[in-house]
C-alpha positions as CSV (number, residue, x, y, z in Angstrom):
1,M,118.1,118.3,97.3
2,S,116.4,121.5,97.0
3,Q,117.1,122.9,99.9
4,I,119.4,125.8,101.1
5,G,122.1,124.8,103.9
6,Y,125.4,124.2,104.5
7,Y,127.1,120.8,102.5
8,S,130.5,120.5,102.3
9,S,133.4,117.4,102.1
10,P,131.3,114.8,99.4
11,S,132.1,111.3,98.5
12,I,130.5,109.6,95.5
13,V,130.4,106.2,94.8
14,E,127.8,104.7,92.0
15,K,124.4,106.5,92.4
16,N,125.4,107.2,96.4
17,L,127.0,110.5,98.1
18,V,128.1,111.2,101.3
19,F,128.4,114.5,103.0
20,I,128.2,116.5,106.4
21,S,126.0,119.5,107.2
22,D,124.9,120.2,110.7
23,D,127.6,117.8,111.6
24,D,126.4,115.0,110.8
25,I,126.7,112.7,107.8
26,W,124.2,112.3,105.1
27,Q,123.4,110.1,103.1
28,I,122.0,110.1,99.7
29,N,120.6,108.0,97.0
30,T,121.1,110.1,93.7
31,T,118.4,107.9,91.7
32,N,115.4,108.4,94.0
33,N,116.6,111.9,95.8
34,Q,115.9,109.8,99.6
35,C,118.4,111.3,101.8
36,V,119.3,109.3,105.6
37,R,121.1,111.2,108.1
38,L,124.1,108.3,109.3
39,T,125.4,109.9,112.0
40,T,123.8,111.8,115.5
41,L,127.8,112.4,116.9
42,H,128.7,114.8,120.3
43,G,131.8,115.1,118.3
44,V,132.8,117.8,114.8
45,P,133.0,114.6,111.8
46,Q,135.5,115.6,108.7
47,T,136.4,113.9,105.3
48,P,133.8,111.2,104.7
49,L,135.0,108.6,102.2
50,Y,133.7,106.1,101.0
51,S,135.9,102.7,100.8
52,P,137.0,100.8,97.0
53,N,134.1,98.7,96.5
54,G,131.2,100.9,98.2
55,Q,130.5,99.3,101.1
56,M,132.1,101.1,104.2
57,I,132.3,105.0,104.8
58,A,135.6,106.3,106.4
59,Y,135.5,109.8,108.7
60,S,137.9,111.4,111.5
61,S,135.4,112.9,114.4
62,N,136.9,113.8,117.5
63,D,133.9,112.3,119.3
64,S,136.0,110.9,122.3
65,G,138.2,114.6,122.7
66,D,140.6,113.1,120.3
67,R,140.5,113.2,116.5
68,E,140.4,109.0,116.0
69,I,139.2,107.1,112.2
70,Y,135.3,105.6,112.4
71,L,133.9,103.4,110.0
72,L,130.5,103.0,109.0
73,S,129.1,99.7,107.2
């Protein structure tokens, strides 16, 4: 990515990197630099982390008012 912006909470597994930008979770494939927005949330996501096998991403968010843990597959 060559764009200047606010990027936080990176997590990497193999050739994929997940991070937070603009209060959403994004994933980039470092092989082809394809970036995809994974969430469009009402709350603020925090700390996205890949599962050990790289199949899921866990993160916390306050979408429902309380901070809860969510999974993306």
